[in-house]
N, C-alpha and C positions, 0 to 999 in steps of 0.2 A: 692319555694326560691332554692330548692339547687338544682333540679334538673336539671331547669333552669342553672346553676354556669358551671354543668358538659356541657349541651353543648354548655355554652360560653370557657372552657378548650377544650374540645374537638376538636373542629371549629380551634382553635389561642392560643396553646397555653403560648406559649412566648410573642404575642403581641398583648392578650384582658387587655383592661381600669381595673384595679387594679390588674393582676399581676402580682406577683417581685423574684425576684431570694432572698431567703435566705442568708445573708450574712455570718451566724454560719456557715451552713449545703450546702460546695459542690453539686453543680450540684440537688440543689433542690429551687422547690420552693412555692410562697402562695398566693393567690387569695385572695383579702376579702371578704364577706355576708355578710353582715350587720356587725352586730359580734362578728361570726365566722371569720373563719379560716381556707381555706383546704391547707393543703400539701401535696405536689405531687412530684414527681421526671417520668419523660422522660424516655425512652424508646431509644433511636431511628434508634436500626439497629433493631425490634420486631418495632417499633408506638404502642405504646404502655405505657399508661399515668399511674400512681402504687401511689395510690392516701393512703397517708403513714395514718394522721390524719382529720380527722374535729373536736372544740376545739373551746371553747371561745376563745378570744385572750390575756388576759389574764394570758392561760394557752399552751397557741400556743405553745412556745421556752423556753418551762420552758424542763432540763434535766428527765429521766421519766432509772427507775432502773432498 
């Protein structure tokens, strides 16, 4: 399930169904995979997707620290 999600994000990180910006975190995005959220950012210059967390939905947006 997660591997397929990464394939989808790599193909189209902005337009894939389920990908949306995180309002409280500029230039970071979330991808919904069932009850999980993949939180990631994109380095456009280096063409790299940086995954920050894979976490259950209820914990995805809590401040860590």
